[in-house]
N, C-alpha and C positions, 0 to 999 in steps of 0.2 A: 421208140419204144424197142428194148433189148429183145433178142432171141431166147425162147424158153420152152422147156419140154412141159407136157402136160399128162396128168392121169387123173383118173375116176375111179377110187376105191368104193368098195360098196359095203363096207364095214368099219367102225369105228378104230379097230386096233390096227386095220391095214393102215388108214389113214394115219394114227400115229406113228406107225413104224416109217411109213415114206416120209413124213416131216422130220423125225429123227437123224433119217439117214443124209438129210441133205440140209445145211444149215441155211442156205440161200432160197430153199422152198418156201411158198406161203399158201395157207388154205385160200380158197375161194368159194363162194356161194352166191350172193346176188352180184358181187363186183361194184356197187354201188360207189364205194370207196377208192378201193383197191385199183381199179382200172385207171380211173382219173389220175392217180398217184403215179401208175405206169407209164401213162400218156405225156406226164409233165416232166418225167425221168428223175423222180423223188425215190422211187421204187424201182428195183429191177432184178425181180424174182429170177432165180436159174430155174425153177420148175412149179407151176401152178397144179395144187391138189384140190381137184372138183370135190367137194363135200355131198354135192347137192343129191346125191343117191342113199345117203346114210340115213337111218330109221329116227330121224330127230325133228319132224313136223307134227309132232301131237302136243295136246295141250292136255294134261292129266291132273286129276283130284289128288292130293297128295297130304294127308293129316289135316284135313280141313281148308289147307290153302292150294296154291295149283303149281305145278312144274310145266313151264312152258319151254317146248325144245327150241334147240339152238336154231333150227331151220324155219321156223314158222314166220310166215311173212309179217312184216308189222301191220300190214293191212287186215289182215286174217285175225291177228291178236286184238286190233282196236276194236272190230266189231262181233269178237266172238261172246255171244251172251253171259257166260262167266264172268269175263272180264268187265264187260259192260254194267253188272248188276252188282259185283263185289269188289271190283277195282276200279271204279271210271276214273278214278285219279290217273291211272295209267292210259286207260283208252284216250282222255283227253289230252295228255300231253303228247302222244304218238299224232293223234290227228292235228296237232299244233305244229309239226314238224314238216319238212319236205313238202312233196308234190304226190298226188295219188299215184303217179307213174312209179314214183321212187318208192312209196310205200309198198306197191304191190311187188317189188323186186327185193328190198332190204329186208335182211333177216333178222330176229333176235338177238343172235350172238354178233353177228357183224355191226349192228347198232353201237354194240358195245365197245366194239374194236376200232371204229373210226376214228381218223387222226384229225388234228385241229385243223382248222381251216384259216390258219395264217397266212397272209400272202407273201410273206417272206419265207416260209416254210415249203410254199410251192414255186418259189421264183430261186432256181438253183443258181441264178446269177448273183444273188446275195448271201451274207453270211448267215446261219443260221445252226445254233447249237444243238437243236433237234435233229435237222437234218444231218450235221456234220459236228460232232462234238468238240468244243474248243476253239470253233470259228467265229465265236460271237452271236449276239443277237440284236439283229437289226430294228427289232420292233421297238427296244428302248431307246429313245430318242427319235424314233421314227413315227410311221403312221401307227397308231395304236389304239385308236378309238373303239375297236371292238375286244379289246385286251384284258387281261386279268385285272383286278382289284384286290383280291384275296389270295394269298399261299404262294404268290409268286416269288421268283428269285432271281439274283443278277444273270442267271445263266438264261432264263426263260419267261414270258410273259403272256405267253398263248392260254387259250381256253379250250376246253372240252365242249365241242358242238352239239351234243346230244341232247335232245329234250327227253325221252325216253328214259336215259338213266337218271334224271332228275327226279322223276315218279318213282324208280324204282329204287333210288336212296332214301326218299321219304317214306316209302313201302317196308324198308328194312329187308329188302330182298336179299337171296344169294346167291352165287354162280357156281355151278358143278361144271368140273372140267375134267379130263382125261390125259394122261401122259404114259410115259413109258413105265414109270412105277405105279400106275393105276390110277384110280380117281380121288379126288378131294373136293372139299367143300370152301369158297372164299367168299366171306361175308362182305356184301356189296360195298361197303363203307370202306374195305380194305383192298377192293379191286382194282380201281384207280390209282395214280400216284399224284403227288405234286413234284413239281419239277426238281427242286434241290439242286444238285450239282451233276443229277443225272437226267437232263431234259428228253433226251433220245428214248426213255423208256417212259411209256403212256400208262402201264399198267402192271401187276404184279403175276400176270401170266407168264410162265416159263414158255421159252422159245418152241418148244415142241410137245406144248399143251393146245388142247381142242377143247373148246367150251361145249358143253353137253345139254344143259339146261340153264336157265334163269328159275328159281324155285320164291314163289310169294308164300310168306306167313298167312297163318289163318286170320290175322288181325283184318278187319274190314273198315274203311273210314267211306262207307257209300252214301253218306248224306252232307256232312259238312266238308267240303272239299272244296279246291280249284286248282287248276294250272292257267297261270295268267303268263302270258308272254310278250314282252314288248321289245319291238324291232323296228328296223328303220322304215319299213314300208309293211302294209298290212298283208300283202301275197308272201309266197315263198321266201323265206330270208332267216338266215340265225337269229338266236338271241341277242341283244344288247345285254337283258336281264330277264330271268325268268324266275317263278316262284312256284315250287308244289306244296302247296298247303293243305293240310287235313287235322281236323280236330275231333274230339269227342266230347260232347258237352252234357252236363248234368245239372240240373236246377240253374241254368244261367252262367255256370262257371265251366272253366275249360279240366276235365279231368285228365286228357291226356292231349298233346299237340306233336305234330310232326311238321317239319319246315325243312326244306330243301331250296338251293338257288341254281340256277343254270347261267351260263355266258358270263360268269364273274371269277372262275377259276380253271386251274388243270384238270380238275374233276368235278364231278357233281357236289357240291359245297352243303353238306349237312352239319347244324351247330345245334348240337346235343343241349348245350348248356343255355341256348334260346330257348329250347323246347319245353326244358324244365323251369326256367324262367316262367313260362305262361302256366303251368300246372296249378290248379287251385286259383287262378286268377280270374277275375269277371271277363267274361268274352267283350269286350270294349276297346275304343280306340287306345285309351292311355295305355293298357295292358300291351296291346301290338307294338305300339310305337316302343316301348320298353323293350320288347324281343328284337325289333330291327335294329336298335341302339347296340345290343349285344352281338347279333350276328355280323355287324358291319365294323364291330370296334377296332379292328386289325385292318380297314380297307386302306390300300393306299393307291393313288391314280399315278399315271405315267405322262399326264400332259394332256394329250387329246381323250383320254378318258375318264378326267377327273370327274365330268359330270355323272359318271354311272356310279357313283357314291351315294350321292343324293337319288337318283334314279332308283337304285335297289331298295334304299330306304323306302321310300314312297310304294314302290311294287309291293314290300313285304307287308306293310299297314295294310293296302289294299286287297292282297291277297287273302289276308287274315279275316278282313271284314268280308269278303265273297264266302269265306269257308263258313264263318259263324253264322252269316245269313240264310246258307244252305242255298245260294245262288252262283253257282259255278261259272266260270268264264266260257263263253260260248266260242267252239271253234269254228264255226260256219260265220259268223259275224265276229271277226277279231276284234272290232272297236273295245276297248276296255269299257267294261259296265259300271 
């Protein structure tokens, strides 16, 4: 691990100034991802800006929705009464990820900023365009069982590891950030990036911007929802494929649908065309299969991960069946219902 300096500001403006003054600085809160990256010599910040004293730990009412402070721990968020009652899809996704110890440390903002868990990204002895642009992608033609089947490019086929992010994509959240020029709000669908020819950029946050909050709209899907996560083992593991599904039903038909996938792309993957395809259709398997076909129409495997295309198709159908029946996937008994 490299030598670095350390500062602990107590105001957002001061934290932003510290970051703007040093391109090599990094914000740190729970440190559940950044510290690993530093230990593996993937990240070598010149300064750590500890933001844990900033006033960003509250969950507040906001125009019928909720504003979640960037420093709210994942465990606090998952068990907050308002989240459990109004946004149970988000609570379920958080509980599907990591371990209780990690959820106690990990923050809302940090979860959005975690880097890919691609083995080549962590191995500094191998080429990786995300770590060293222009060096090549070792996963293409290499070990890629966990890698992307949607939105990949010739430069990177890594996936976003967040469970929470998949639910936030389905719930149409937004991310409020602050930088030297003031505050702005980024729709969640535009926060993360596909790799394209700049795989080193995971998101559209400017280098000197700080996440202040994640804002949830007043739309609630508290009955017909599920978060289904398929993984190599039932204990702590990243998703091969995950699905956040939420429906609003009227007279047996789908009045509104939300559908997002995790473990399949460089960002949480939401397909509005698939959601529109479900609108007005009966809540039955044939409708769900049609939506699954739409969301995976551009899917492509890279050898070891070819199986994920069919796995994702079945996962979408099963998740929509769970949501339609109002029987969300249990996160304590992780076997698929």
